C-alpha positions, 0 to 999 in steps of 0.5 A: 823219660821216666815211667811217671811221665806217662799216664799208662805204660805197657812194657813187654806185655805177653798173654798166651792161651792154651786150649788142649795141645794148642798154644795161642800167643795173643800178645807177644812182648807188646809195649806202648806208652800213652802221653797225657792228652794223646788219643791213640787208635788201636786197630786190628782184625776181630780176634787179634787181641785188642780186647785182651790188651785193653783188659790188661791195660785196665788191670782187669786181667793179669798178663803172663809177662811184662808190666803195666805201669799206671801213673808211674806205679807198677801194677803187676805185683800189687794185690787185687785190692791195690789194683782195684784202687788204681783202676778206680782212681786212674782209669776210665772205661767205655765199652761197645754196649753202654751198660747203664743201670736202667733203674737210674736216670742219666744223671744218677748213672754219672753220679754213682761212680763219684759217690763210690769214690767218696764224693757227697751226693751234692758234689756228684750231682754238680759234676754229673750235670757238668759232664752231661752238658759237655756231651750235649745232654744237659736237658736229658739228665732226668731220663732213664736209659730206656728213654734215650737213643742209642747214641745218647746212652753211649754219651752218658756212658762216656760221661760216666767213664770220666766222672772220677777224672781218670788219667787214662780212658780205655774204650773198646769199640765205643761206636761199634753198635751205632749207625754211621751218623750217630757214631760220628756224633758220639765220637766227636763228643768223646774227642772233645771230652778227652781234649778238654780234660787232658787225659790219655785215651786208647780207643779200639776201633774197626772204623778206619775213618775214626782212627784217622782222626786220632793222634796216632794209630797202632796196629795189633797183628799176630800178637805184635803191636806196630805203629 
C-alpha cells in the first residue's frame, strides 16, 4: 500500500539525546501507519518518549533519522514554512492542558484557527457552533474559559483541534488532568468526534481502560514501538 493511503506514516524514526557523555536513544527505528478513521492508543511509562514521538509526528520536532509522511507528503526535507503549512492543513493537536485563550469565549477559541486558515468570520462562527454542539457545549459558546469546568475546557480544546478538519489528530494525555468521571465524558466526546469526521487519531494515555476502548494499542518501551 502506498504512503498516500495513510494520513500519517512514521518510517524508521530515530531520536537521540546527548547529555555530557551520556547518550539516550529515545526512539529506535519507530514505524507506524495510521489509517483514516482509526483510533490508536499510544502507551508507555513516563519518560518512555511518547511526547517526543507525538512532537515528531506533529512536525514540531525533527527526528535524527527516518521520515514522517503526512497525507503522502514526506516532511523530512521540507523547509520550516512548508512543514508549518502541512501541520496547519492536516494535523490537529490536543494536549493535557487545554491552552485556551482566556480573553476569548469558547466559540471564539474555536473560530480563531479557522480564521487564521483563511475562513471568513461568519463561516468560522457557523462551524465553531457546529463543533461545540458535537461536544455537547452548544449553550456554553459565549462563556470564557474561566467560567467553564475543566472537562468543558478540554472539550473546547478538542473542538478547536479539529476546527480545520485535519486528517490526523494527535493527543497527548488529553484526560490526564481530569477526574475519572470527567475523563470518561471527555473521552467519549473525543471518540465520537473522531468517528464522525473519519480522521485518524493517535492518543497517548496512561489510562489502560481508555486504551482498551480504542481500535488498537501500540506500546513504546526502551525506544521500540510494539503492537
